[in-house]
Biopython code that builds the backbone (N, CA, C, O; Angstrom):
import numpy as np
from Bio.PDB.StructureBuilder import StructureBuilder

atoms = [
    (1, "UNK", "N", (-28.406, 10.952, -8.310)),
    (1, "UNK", "CA", (-29.416, 9.918, -8.398)),
    (1, "UNK", "C", (-30.769, 10.548, -8.060)),
    (1, "UNK", "O", (-30.885, 11.308, -7.099)),
    (2, "UNK", "N", (-31.781, 10.227, -8.851)),
    (2, "UNK", "CA", (-33.112, 10.769, -8.638)),
    (2, "UNK", "C", (-33.852, 9.969, -7.579)),
    (2, "UNK", "O", (-33.723, 8.747, -7.506)),
    (3, "UNK", "N", (-34.634, 10.675, -6.752)),
    (3, "UNK", "CA", (-35.475, 9.938, -5.819)),
    (3, "UNK", "C", (-36.708, 9.434, -6.570)),
    (3, "UNK", "O", (-36.867, 9.712, -7.758)),
    (4, "UNK", "N", (-37.563, 8.707, -5.892)),
    (4, "UNK", "CA", (-38.716, 8.073, -6.548)),
    (4, "UNK", "C", (-39.622, 9.095, -7.207)),
    (4, "UNK", "O", (-40.049, 8.896, -8.344)),
    (5, "UNK", "N", (-39.922, 10.184, -6.518)),
    (5, "UNK", "CA", (-40.839, 11.183, -7.065)),
    (5, "UNK", "C", (-40.230, 11.853, -8.291)),
    (5, "UNK", "O", (-40.909, 12.042, -9.300)),
    (6, "UNK", "N", (-38.931, 12.219, -8.202)),
    (6, "UNK", "CA", (-38.271, 12.839, -9.342)),
    (6, "UNK", "C", (-38.234, 11.879, -10.527)),
    (6, "UNK", "O", (-38.421, 12.287, -11.674)),
    (7, "UNK", "N", (-37.993, 10.605, -10.242)),
    (7, "UNK", "CA", (-37.960, 9.591, -11.290)),
    (7, "UNK", "C", (-39.324, 9.462, -11.951)),
    (7, "UNK", "O", (-39.420, 9.380, -13.176)),
    (8, "UNK", "N", (-40.395, 9.442, -11.132)),
    (8, "UNK", "CA", (-41.757, 9.368, -11.672)),
    (8, "UNK", "C", (-42.064, 10.589, -12.529)),
    (8, "UNK", "O", (-42.649, 10.464, -13.605)),
    (9, "UNK", "N", (-41.673, 11.764, -12.059)),
    (9, "UNK", "CA", (-41.913, 12.992, -12.817)),
    (9, "UNK", "C", (-41.137, 12.978, -14.131)),
    (9, "UNK", "O", (-41.653, 13.401, -15.165)),
    (10, "UNK", "N", (-39.901, 12.492, -14.089)),
    (10, "UNK", "CA", (-39.104, 12.402, -15.312)),
    (10, "UNK", "C", (-39.735, 11.423, -16.291)),
    (10, "UNK", "O", (-39.774, 11.679, -17.494)),
    (11, "UNK", "N", (-40.230, 10.301, -15.775)),
    (11, "UNK", "CA", (-40.882, 9.315, -16.636)),
    (11, "UNK", "C", (-42.117, 9.908, -17.287)),
    (11, "UNK", "O", (-42.348, 9.717, -18.481)),
    (12, "UNK", "N", (-42.916, 10.631, -16.503)),
    (12, "UNK", "CA", (-44.113, 11.263, -17.053)),
    (12, "UNK", "C", (-43.757, 12.277, -18.143)),
    (12, "UNK", "O", (-44.430, 12.353, -19.171)),
    (13, "UNK", "N", (-42.700, 13.050, -17.913)),
    (13, "UNK", "CA", (-42.280, 14.042, -18.897)),
    (13, "UNK", "C", (-41.862, 13.370, -20.199)),
    (13, "UNK", "O", (-42.182, 13.857, -21.283)),
    (14, "UNK", "N", (-41.148, 12.255, -20.095)),
    (14, "UNK", "CA", (-40.724, 11.520, -21.292)),
    (14, "UNK", "C", (-41.938, 10.977, -22.033)),
    (14, "UNK", "O", (-42.009, 11.054, -23.260)),
    (15, "UNK", "N", (-42.888, 10.431, -21.291)),
    (15, "UNK", "CA", (-44.098, 9.875, -21.917)),
    (15, "UNK", "C", (-44.872, 10.977, -22.624)),
    (15, "UNK", "O", (-45.316, 10.793, -23.757)),
    (16, "UNK", "N", (-45.038, 12.130, -21.963)),
    (16, "UNK", "CA", (-45.769, 13.234, -22.587)),
    (16, "UNK", "C", (-45.063, 13.713, -23.853)),
    (16, "UNK", "O", (-45.710, 14.030, -24.851)),
    (17, "UNK", "N", (-43.728, 13.764, -23.803)),
    (17, "UNK", "CA", (-42.952, 14.188, -24.966)),
    (17, "UNK", "C", (-43.156, 13.207, -26.119)),
    (17, "UNK", "O", (-43.343, 13.615, -27.265)),
    (18, "UNK", "N", (-43.120, 11.912, -25.806)),
    (18, "UNK", "CA", (-43.322, 10.905, -26.838)),
    (18, "UNK", "C", (-44.738, 10.969, -27.410)),
    (18, "UNK", "O", (-44.934, 10.774, -28.610)),
    (19, "UNK", "N", (-45.710, 11.238, -26.565)),
    (19, "UNK", "CA", (-47.101, 11.309, -27.019)),
    (19, "UNK", "C", (-47.319, 12.494, -27.957)),
    (19, "UNK", "O", (-48.193, 12.451, -28.823)),
    (20, "UNK", "N", (-46.537, 13.536, -27.785)),
    (20, "UNK", "CA", (-46.695, 14.730, -28.604)),
    (20, "UNK", "C", (-46.122, 14.553, -30.008)),
    (20, "UNK", "O", (-46.441, 15.332, -30.907)),
    (21, "UNK", "N", (-45.288, 13.551, -30.203)),
    (21, "UNK", "CA", (-44.680, 13.323, -31.515)),
    (21, "UNK", "C", (-45.735, 12.806, -32.498)),
    (21, "UNK", "O", (-46.438, 11.840, -32.202)),
    (22, "UNK", "N", (-45.843, 13.441, -33.654)),
    (22, "UNK", "CA", (-46.886, 13.044, -34.601)),
    (22, "UNK", "C", (-46.642, 11.688, -35.255)),
    (22, "UNK", "O", (-47.597, 11.072, -35.728)),
    (23, "UNK", "N", (-45.409, 11.198, -35.302)),
    (23, "UNK", "CA", (-45.129, 9.951, -36.006)),
    (23, "UNK", "C", (-45.524, 8.711, -35.211)),
    (23, "UNK", "O", (-45.446, 7.603, -35.742)),
    (24, "UNK", "N", (-45.947, 8.861, -33.959)),
    (24, "UNK", "CA", (-46.363, 7.703, -33.172)),
    (24, "UNK", "C", (-47.714, 7.181, -33.669)),
    (24, "UNK", "O", (-48.607, 7.951, -34.019)),
    (25, "UNK", "N", (-47.833, 5.873, -33.689)),
    (25, "UNK", "CA", (-49.108, 5.268, -34.061)),
    (25, "UNK", "C", (-50.127, 5.553, -32.966)),
    (25, "UNK", "O", (-49.779, 5.745, -31.801)),
    (26, "UNK", "N", (-51.378, 5.574, -33.363)),
    (26, "UNK", "CA", (-52.448, 5.864, -32.410)),
    (26, "UNK", "C", (-52.452, 4.848, -31.266)),
    (26, "UNK", "O", (-52.683, 5.221, -30.116)),
    (27, "UNK", "N", (-52.202, 3.587, -31.558)),
    (27, "UNK", "CA", (-52.215, 2.548, -30.518)),
    (27, "UNK", "C", (-51.088, 2.789, -29.506)),
    (27, "UNK", "O", (-51.268, 2.554, -28.312)),
    (28, "UNK", "N", (-49.938, 3.253, -29.976)),
    (28, "UNK", "CA", (-48.817, 3.532, -29.084)),
    (28, "UNK", "C", (-49.163, 4.713, -28.187)),
    (28, "UNK", "O", (-48.883, 4.681, -26.989)),
    (29, "UNK", "N", (-49.774, 5.762, -28.755)),
    (29, "UNK", "CA", (-50.186, 6.916, -27.938)),
    (29, "UNK", "C", (-51.191, 6.489, -26.871)),
    (29, "UNK", "O", (-51.136, 6.976, -25.741)),
    (30, "UNK", "N", (-52.104, 5.590, -27.216)),
    (30, "UNK", "CA", (-53.085, 5.099, -26.250)),
    (30, "UNK", "C", (-52.399, 4.300, -25.146)),
    (30, "UNK", "O", (-52.733, 4.449, -23.970)),
    (31, "UNK", "N", (-51.440, 3.452, -25.523)),
    (31, "UNK", "CA", (-50.697, 2.677, -24.527)),
    (31, "UNK", "C", (-49.941, 3.596, -23.577)),
    (31, "UNK", "O", (-49.932, 3.373, -22.367)),
    (32, "UNK", "N", (-49.307, 4.629, -24.127)),
    (32, "UNK", "CA", (-48.576, 5.581, -23.291)),
    (32, "UNK", "C", (-49.529, 6.336, -22.369)),
    (32, "UNK", "O", (-49.203, 6.613, -21.215)),
    (33, "UNK", "N", (-50.685, 6.660, -22.878)),
    (33, "UNK", "CA", (-51.669, 7.373, -22.069)),
    (33, "UNK", "C", (-52.119, 6.513, -20.891)),
    (33, "UNK", "O", (-52.264, 7.014, -19.776)),
    (34, "UNK", "N", (-52.336, 5.240, -21.130)),
    (34, "UNK", "CA", (-52.739, 4.315, -20.057)),
    (34, "UNK", "C", (-51.615, 4.194, -19.032)),
    (34, "UNK", "O", (-51.869, 4.196, -17.828)),
    (35, "UNK", "N", (-50.380, 4.089, -19.505)),
    (35, "UNK", "CA", (-49.231, 3.992, -18.601)),
    (35, "UNK", "C", (-49.120, 5.232, -17.729)),
    (35, "UNK", "O", (-48.871, 5.136, -16.528)),
    (36, "UNK", "N", (-49.304, 6.386, -18.334)),
    (36, "UNK", "CA", (-49.239, 7.646, -17.594)),
    (36, "UNK", "C", (-50.343, 7.701, -16.539)),
    (36, "UNK", "O", (-50.093, 8.112, -15.406)),
    (37, "UNK", "N", (-51.537, 7.301, -16.891)),
    (37, "UNK", "CA", (-52.648, 7.310, -15.935)),
    (37, "UNK", "C", (-52.390, 6.360, -14.775)),
    (37, "UNK", "O", (-52.698, 6.683, -13.627)),
    (38, "UNK", "N", (-51.826, 5.189, -15.065)),
    (38, "UNK", "CA", (-51.529, 4.220, -14.001)),
    (38, "UNK", "C", (-50.455, 4.744, -13.055)),
    (38, "UNK", "O", (-50.561, 4.573, -11.841)),
    (39, "UNK", "N", (-49.416, 5.385, -13.607)),
    (39, "UNK", "CA", (-48.347, 5.890, -12.741)),
    (39, "UNK", "C", (-48.851, 7.044, -11.880)),
    (39, "UNK", "O", (-48.438, 7.182, -10.728)),
    (40, "UNK", "N", (-49.733, 7.868, -12.423)),
    (40, "UNK", "CA", (-50.301, 8.966, -11.631)),
    (40, "UNK", "C", (-51.149, 8.409, -10.499)),
    (40, "UNK", "O", (-51.113, 8.921, -9.380)),
    (41, "UNK", "N", (-51.915, 7.360, -10.788)),
    (41, "UNK", "CA", (-52.751, 6.744, -9.748)),
    (41, "UNK", "C", (-51.887, 6.113, -8.658)),
    (41, "UNK", "O", (-52.187, 6.243, -7.471)),
    (42, "UNK", "N", (-50.813, 5.429, -9.064)),
    (42, "UNK", "CA", (-49.926, 4.790, -8.087)),
    (42, "UNK", "C", (-49.302, 5.832, -7.175)),
    (42, "UNK", "O", (-49.208, 5.624, -5.965)),
    (43, "UNK", "N", (-48.877, 6.947, -7.744)),
    (43, "UNK", "CA", (-48.264, 8.007, -6.946)),
    (43, "UNK", "C", (-49.275, 8.598, -5.968)),
    (43, "UNK", "O", (-48.943, 8.838, -4.808)),
    (44, "UNK", "N", (-50.496, 8.832, -6.422)),
    (44, "UNK", "CA", (-51.501, 9.411, -5.528)),
    (44, "UNK", "C", (-51.881, 8.452, -4.414)),
    (44, "UNK", "O", (-52.271, 8.892, -3.333)),
    (45, "UNK", "N", (-51.776, 7.150, -4.654)),
    (45, "UNK", "CA", (-52.076, 6.160, -3.617)),
    (45, "UNK", "C", (-50.991, 6.143, -2.543)),
    (45, "UNK", "O", (-51.263, 5.813, -1.389)),
    (46, "UNK", "N", (-49.771, 6.495, -2.918)),
    (46, "UNK", "CA", (-48.658, 6.482, -1.973)),
    (46, "UNK", "C", (-48.615, 7.735, -1.108)),
    (46, "UNK", "O", (-48.009, 7.712, -0.037)),
    (47, "UNK", "N", (-49.233, 8.816, -1.538)),
    (47, "UNK", "CA", (-49.127, 10.084, -0.822)),
    (47, "UNK", "C", (-49.586, 10.013, 0.629)),
    (47, "UNK", "O", (-48.862, 10.498, 1.499)),
    (48, "UNK", "N", (-50.740, 9.440, 0.942)),
    (48, "UNK", "CA", (-51.147, 9.394, 2.350)),
    (48, "UNK", "C", (-50.145, 8.641, 3.220)),
    (48, "UNK", "O", (-49.868, 9.049, 4.348)),
    (49, "UNK", "N", (-49.609, 7.556, 2.703)),
    (49, "UNK", "CA", (-48.634, 6.770, 3.456)),
    (49, "UNK", "C", (-47.353, 7.588, 3.678)),
    (49, "UNK", "O", (-46.792, 7.589, 4.774)),
    (50, "UNK", "N", (-46.905, 8.273, 2.644)),
    (50, "UNK", "CA", (-45.713, 9.116, 2.774)),
    (50, "UNK", "C", (-45.946, 10.258, 3.755)),
    (50, "UNK", "O", (-45.057, 10.614, 4.528)),
    (51, "UNK", "N", (-47.143, 10.828, 3.720)),
    (51, "UNK", "CA", (-47.484, 11.920, 4.630)),
    (51, "UNK", "C", (-47.381, 11.464, 6.085)),
    (51, "UNK", "O", (-46.877, 12.198, 6.935)),
    (52, "UNK", "N", (-47.859, 10.253, 6.367)),
    (52, "UNK", "CA", (-47.800, 9.704, 7.727)),
    (52, "UNK", "C", (-46.338, 9.501, 8.141)),
    (52, "UNK", "O", (-45.962, 9.812, 9.271)),
    (53, "UNK", "N", (-45.521, 8.982, 7.227)),
    (53, "UNK", "CA", (-44.108, 8.760, 7.540)),
    (53, "UNK", "C", (-43.393, 10.083, 7.836)),
    (53, "UNK", "O", (-42.650, 10.189, 8.811)),
    (54, "UNK", "N", (-43.622, 11.072, 6.999)),
    (54, "UNK", "CA", (-42.969, 12.372, 7.182)),
    (54, "UNK", "C", (-43.435, 13.022, 8.478)),
    (54, "UNK", "O", (-42.631, 13.610, 9.203)),
    (55, "UNK", "N", (-44.711, 12.921, 8.770)),
    (55, "UNK", "CA", (-45.239, 13.501, 10.010)),
    (55, "UNK", "C", (-44.598, 12.838, 11.227)),
    (55, "UNK", "O", (-44.254, 13.521, 12.192)),
    (56, "UNK", "N", (-44.433, 11.517, 11.192)),
    (56, "UNK", "CA", (-43.790, 10.804, 12.294)),
    (56, "UNK", "C", (-42.343, 11.238, 12.467)),
    (56, "UNK", "O", (-41.882, 11.427, 13.593)),
    (57, "UNK", "N", (-41.623, 11.398, 11.357)),
    (57, "UNK", "CA", (-40.238, 11.850, 11.428)),
    (57, "UNK", "C", (-40.155, 13.275, 11.970)),
    (57, "UNK", "O", (-39.266, 13.591, 12.760)),
    (58, "UNK", "N", (-41.076, 14.128, 11.547)),
    (58, "UNK", "CA", (-41.101, 15.501, 12.033)),
    (58, "UNK", "C", (-41.374, 15.545, 13.538)),
    (58, "UNK", "O", (-40.756, 16.326, 14.262)),
    (59, "UNK", "N", (-42.291, 14.715, 14.002)),
    (59, "UNK", "CA", (-42.581, 14.652, 15.437)),
    (59, "UNK", "C", (-41.349, 14.208, 16.230)),
    (59, "UNK", "O", (-41.065, 14.754, 17.296)),
    (60, "UNK", "N", (-40.622, 13.221, 15.711)),
    (60, "UNK", "CA", (-39.397, 12.759, 16.384)),
    (60, "UNK", "C", (-38.358, 13.879, 16.449)),
    (60, "UNK", "O", (-37.732, 14.093, 17.487)),
    (61, "UNK", "N", (-38.179, 14.584, 15.344)),
    (61, "UNK", "CA", (-37.211, 15.688, 15.321)),
    (61, "UNK", "C", (-37.595, 16.796, 16.293)),
    (61, "UNK", "O", (-36.740, 17.336, 16.996)),
    (62, "UNK", "N", (-38.871, 17.130, 16.332)),
    (62, "UNK", "CA", (-39.322, 18.185, 17.238)),
    (62, "UNK", "C", (-39.117, 17.777, 18.694)),
    (62, "UNK", "O", (-38.771, 18.616, 19.525)),
    (63, "UNK", "N", (-39.327, 16.504, 19.010)),
    (63, "UNK", "CA", (-39.096, 16.018, 20.365)),
    (63, "UNK", "C", (-37.626, 16.175, 20.738)),
    (63, "UNK", "O", (-37.309, 16.624, 21.840)),
    (64, "UNK", "N", (-36.727, 15.809, 19.825)),
    (64, "UNK", "CA", (-35.294, 15.951, 20.082)),
    (64, "UNK", "C", (-34.890, 17.417, 20.219)),
    (64, "UNK", "O", (-34.108, 17.767, 21.102)),
    (65, "UNK", "N", (-35.421, 18.268, 19.351)),
    (65, "UNK", "CA", (-35.098, 19.699, 19.413)),
    (65, "UNK", "C", (-35.581, 20.291, 20.732)),
    (65, "UNK", "O", (-34.843, 21.029, 21.386)),
    (66, "UNK", "N", (-36.800, 19.980, 21.125)),
    (66, "UNK", "CA", (-37.341, 20.513, 22.381)),
    (66, "UNK", "C", (-36.524, 20.040, 23.581)),
    (66, "UNK", "O", (-36.312, 20.800, 24.525)),
    (67, "UNK", "N", (-36.063, 18.787, 23.549)),
    (67, "UNK", "CA", (-35.234, 18.266, 24.646)),
    (67, "UNK", "C", (-33.894, 19.007, 24.696)),
    (67, "UNK", "O", (-33.411, 19.344, 25.776)),
    (68, "UNK", "N", (-33.304, 19.258, 23.542)),
    (68, "UNK", "CA", (-32.030, 19.992, 23.503)),
    (68, "UNK", "C", (-32.195, 21.425, 24.022)),
    (68, "UNK", "O", (-31.356, 21.925, 24.771)),
    (69, "UNK", "N", (-33.269, 22.062, 23.620)),
    (69, "UNK", "CA", (-33.524, 23.434, 24.069)),
    (69, "UNK", "C", (-33.761, 23.465, 25.572)),
    (69, "UNK", "O", (-33.280, 24.369, 26.256)),
    (70, "UNK", "N", (-34.492, 22.495, 26.089)),
    (70, "UNK", "CA", (-34.785, 22.452, 27.522)),
    (70, "UNK", "C", (-33.528, 22.202, 28.347)),
    (70, "UNK", "O", (-33.416, 22.706, 29.464)),
    (71, "UNK", "N", (-32.587, 21.434, 27.816)),
    (71, "UNK", "CA", (-31.370, 21.102, 28.555)),
    (71, "UNK", "C", (-30.230, 22.090, 28.328)),
    (71, "UNK", "O", (-29.169, 21.974, 28.942)),
    (72, "UNK", "N", (-30.450, 23.048, 27.458)),
    (72, "UNK", "CA", (-29.397, 24.015, 27.158)),
    (72, "UNK", "C", (-29.205, 24.958, 28.341)),
    (72, "UNK", "O", (-30.182, 25.487, 28.872)),
    (73, "UNK", "N", (-27.966, 25.175, 28.759)),
    (73, "UNK", "CA", (-27.742, 26.102, 29.877)),
    (73, "UNK", "C", (-28.076, 27.531, 29.438)),
    (73, "UNK", "O", (-27.929, 27.882, 28.268)),
    (74, "UNK", "N", (-28.518, 28.333, 30.378)),
    (74, "UNK", "CA", (-28.850, 29.711, 30.014)),
    (74, "UNK", "C", (-27.599, 30.453, 29.539)),
    (74, "UNK", "O", (-26.493, 30.196, 30.015)),
    (75, "UNK", "N", (-27.786, 31.349, 28.623)),
    (75, "UNK", "CA", (-26.669, 32.122, 28.089)),
    (75, "UNK", "C", (-26.186, 33.107, 29.146)),
    (75, "UNK", "O", (-26.986, 33.704, 29.867)),
    (76, "UNK", "N", (-24.877, 33.267, 29.227)),
    (76, "UNK", "CA", (-24.302, 34.208, 30.173)),
    (76, "UNK", "C", (-24.567, 35.629, 29.680)),
    (76, "UNK", "O", (-24.430, 35.921, 28.492)),
    (77, "UNK", "N", (-24.943, 36.491, 30.591)),
    (77, "UNK", "CA", (-25.202, 37.887, 30.212)),
    (77, "UNK", "C", (-23.879, 38.625, 30.061)),
    (77, "UNK", "O", (-22.973, 38.514, 30.887)),
    (78, "UNK", "N", (-23.810, 39.362, 29.003)),
    (78, "UNK", "CA", (-22.617, 40.164, 28.787)),
    (78, "UNK", "C", (-22.945, 41.608, 29.136)),
    (78, "UNK", "O", (-23.988, 42.138, 28.756)),
    (79, "UNK", "N", (-22.040, 42.220, 29.859)),
    (79, "UNK", "CA", (-22.240, 43.636, 30.189)),
    (79, "UNK", "C", (-21.396, 44.483, 29.267)),
    (79, "UNK", "O", (-20.260, 44.132, 28.952)),
    (80, "UNK", "N", (-21.947, 45.589, 28.840)),
    (80, "UNK", "CA", (-21.204, 46.497, 27.952)),
    (80, "UNK", "C", (-20.422, 47.477, 28.764)),
    (80, "UNK", "O", (-20.867, 47.963, 29.804)),
    (81, "UNK", "N", (-19.269, 47.753, 28.279)),
    (81, "UNK", "CA", (-18.395, 48.699, 28.992)),
    (81, "UNK", "C", (-18.484, 50.059, 28.363)),
    (81, "UNK", "O", (-17.824, 50.994, 28.817)),
]
sb = StructureBuilder()
sb.init_structure("model")
sb.init_model(0)
sb.init_chain("A")
sb.init_seg("    ")
for serial, (resi, resn, name, xyz) in enumerate(atoms, 1):
    if name == "N":
        sb.init_residue(resn, " ", resi, " ")
    sb.init_atom(name, np.array(xyz, "f"), 0.0, 1.0, " ", f" {name:<3s}", serial, name[0])
structure = sb.get_structure()
């Protein structure tokens, strides 16, 4: 299953492929072009929000990792014979 970004990229690729076909009417190519522009704008509007979400998740993970490292018992020293 594709995630949202992969799905958007796949949709854009299909639209570009359809636009490249010479048998499409000019009005259809214009409609596809508008659709492509709208989807690109929607994706760019979501990026800041996604960035904040990912940063928050990364901060939570780092807090958990640091706590685990701090609570880890020291490794026993091995002596070579």
